[in-house]
GUMAR-449176 format. One line per field, with one value per residue (C-alpha): residue number from 1; residue in one letter; x, y, z. Coordinates in Angstrom, 1 decimal. Example, Ala and Ser with C-alpha at 12.3 -4.5 7.8 and 13.67 -1.06 7.14 Angstrom:
2
pos [1,2]
code [A,S]
px [12.3,13.7]
py [-4.5,-1.1]
pz [7.8,7.1]
// end
This chain:
162
pos [1,2,3,4,5,6,7,8,9,10,11,12,13,14,15,16,17,18,19,20,21,22,23,24,25,26,27,28,29,30,31,32,33,34,35,36,37,38,39,40,41,42,43,44,45,46,47,48,49,50,51,52,53,54,55,56,57,58,59,60,61,62,63,64,65,66,67,68,69,70,71,72,73,74,75,76,77,78,79,80,81,82,83,84,85,86,87,88,89,90,91,92,93,94,95,96,97,98,99,100,101,102,103,104,105,106,107,108,109,110,111,112,113,114,115,116,117,118,119,120,121,122,123,124,125,126,127,128,129,130,131,132,133,134,135,136,137,138,139,140,141,142,143,144,145,146,147,148,149,150,151,152,153,154,155,156,157,158,159,160,161,162]
code [M,Q,H,R,R,A,L,S,R,S,T,G,S,R,S,V,Q,A,R,L,N,L,G,V,R,G,T,T,H,H,V,D,Q,H,V,G,R,Q,I,A,L,V,R,V,Q,S,D,I,S,Q,V,Q,L,A,R,S,I,G,V,S,F,Q,Q,L,Q,K,Y,E,N,A,K,N,R,V,S,A,S,M,L,Y,E,I,G,R,S,L,G,V,P,V,S,R,F,F,K,G,L,P,G,N,N,E,D,S,T,T,M,T,S,L,P,I,D,V,R,I,E,Y,I,A,S,A,E,G,R,H,L,V,E,R,L,L,L,L,H,P,K,L,R,G,R,V,S,A,L,V,A,A,L,G,E,E,L,E,Y,L,R,A,Q,N,E,K]
px [98.4,101.3,100.5,100.4,103.8,105.7,104.3,105.7,109.0,109.0,108.0,109.9,107.1,104.2,102.8,102.4,100.3,98.6,97.4,96.3,94.2,95.6,94.4,95.6,93.9,92.3,91.8,87.9,86.6,84.7,81.9,81.9,81.2,78.6,77.2,77.1,75.4,72.3,72.2,71.2,69.2,66.8,66.8,65.8,63.1,61.8,61.7,63.5,66.4,70.2,69.1,66.2,67.9,71.3,69.4,67.5,70.9,72.7,74.8,75.4,74.1,77.5,78.7,75.8,77.0,80.3,79.1,77.0,80.1,82.1,84.5,84.1,83.3,79.9,80.1,78.2,76.5,75.7,74.6,72.5,71.0,70.2,68.7,66.0,65.7,64.9,62.8,64.8,67.2,70.7,71.3,69.9,72.9,74.7,71.7,73.1,76.8,79.2,79.6,77.0,74.9,71.8,68.9,67.8,64.1,64.1,61.4,64.4,65.6,61.7,62.0,61.9,58.7,56.9,57.2,55.9,53.1,51.7,52.6,50.2,47.2,44.5,45.8,49.4,47.6,45.3,48.3,50.6,48.3,47.1,51.2,51.4,48.7,51.1,53.4,56.8,58.3,55.2,55.7,59.2,58.0,55.5,57.8,60.5,57.7,57.0,60.5,60.9,57.8,59.1,62.2,60.5,58.5,61.7,63.6,60.5,60.4,64.2,63.7,60.4,62.7,65.4]
py [-79.6,-81.4,-81.8,-77.9,-77.6,-80.0,-78.6,-74.9,-76.3,-78.3,-75.2,-72.6,-70.5,-68.6,-67.6,-71.3,-72.0,-68.7,-70.1,-73.2,-71.5,-73.5,-71.8,-68.1,-65.7,-62.5,-63.7,-63.7,-62.1,-59.2,-61.3,-64.3,-62.2,-60.7,-64.0,-65.4,-62.5,-62.8,-66.4,-66.0,-62.7,-64.8,-67.7,-65.7,-63.6,-67.3,-68.2,-70.8,-72.5,-73.1,-77.1,-77.1,-75.2,-77.6,-80.6,-79.8,-79.2,-81.8,-80.3,-79.9,-76.6,-75.9,-76.0,-73.8,-71.2,-71.3,-70.5,-67.9,-66.4,-66.7,-68.7,-71.5,-70.6,-71.6,-73.7,-72.9,-76.3,-75.9,-72.0,-73.4,-75.9,-73.4,-71.0,-74.1,-74.7,-71.1,-70.6,-67.8,-67.2,-67.7,-64.1,-63.0,-63.7,-61.2,-58.7,-55.5,-56.0,-53.6,-53.0,-56.0,-54.0,-55.4,-55.4,-51.5,-53.2,-54.4,-52.7,-51.4,-49.1,-47.4,-43.7,-42.4,-40.7,-43.5,-45.6,-42.9,-42.2,-45.7,-45.7,-42.6,-44.2,-45.8,-49.1,-48.7,-47.3,-50.2,-52.7,-50.9,-50.5,-54.4,-55.1,-53.3,-55.6,-58.6,-59.7,-58.6,-62.1,-62.6,-59.1,-60.3,-63.1,-61.5,-58.9,-61.9,-63.7,-60.6,-59.9,-63.7,-63.3,-59.7,-61.6,-64.7,-62.1,-60.7,-63.8,-65.1,-61.8,-61.6,-65.5,-64.7,-61.4,-63.8]
pz [12.8,12.4,8.4,8.3,10.2,8.0,4.9,6.2,7.1,3.8,1.7,3.4,2.3,4.2,1.0,0.0,3.4,2.7,-1.1,0.5,3.1,6.0,8.9,7.7,9.6,8.0,4.6,4.2,0.9,1.5,-1.1,1.0,3.8,2.0,0.9,4.1,5.9,3.0,3.4,7.2,6.2,4.2,6.2,9.2,7.1,6.0,9.6,9.3,11.9,11.1,12.1,9.5,6.9,7.4,7.7,4.1,2.5,3.9,6.3,10.1,11.8,12.7,8.7,8.0,10.5,9.0,5.9,7.6,9.4,6.1,7.8,5.3,1.5,-0.1,-3.6,-6.1,-5.8,-2.4,-2.7,-5.5,-2.5,-0.2,-2.7,-3.8,0.0,0.7,-1.9,-3.6,-6.7,-6.1,-7.5,-4.0,-2.2,-4.4,-4.0,-2.8,-3.4,-4.1,-7.7,-9.0,-11.4,-11.3,-13.9,-14.2,-14.7,-11.0,-8.4,-6.3,-9.2,-10.0,-9.2,-5.5,-6.8,-8.1,-5.1,-3.0,-5.5,-4.9,-1.2,-1.0,-3.4,-1.7,-2.8,-1.3,2.3,2.4,1.7,4.4,7.2,6.5,6.6,10.0,11.4,11.1,13.7,12.2,11.8,9.2,8.1,7.0,5.6,3.5,2.3,1.5,-0.4,-2.6,-3.0,-4.5,-6.9,-8.2,-8.6,-10.7,-12.8,-13.6,-14.7,-16.4,-18.3,-19.4,-20.6,-23.0,-24.2,-25.4]
// end
């Protein structure tokens, strides 16, 4: 705290303090908030506690809380470790971010008619019926697994096209 005051006095500029991010409130970027929420979402869907994930990436659970709440920014290397520990690609944490143009070949870009047609088919009805028999936590994990498999297939397909 004394260092902050001394810095503020010596520079005479609040903008220097803001640029160094020394305790200035309200400077959280919306991307940091989105990424933090996505980390928490994937972690919960994977049925992993903060303590378990924190231990696997080598930080305290308090630090992980700060990442999830966007109190601290997540470095690229830490985001990589989190994705590796949760079994998802780093791109998963940016999914749904406004302005993030996702590949048009992803499952979410399928026309609504195609999705409804599948759900209405015998195979789709059978799948939905069986999913609904699962406990909600397990259903979330199955959903996360299917999403991860789809992303992995898209990644492999893109690599093969290169």
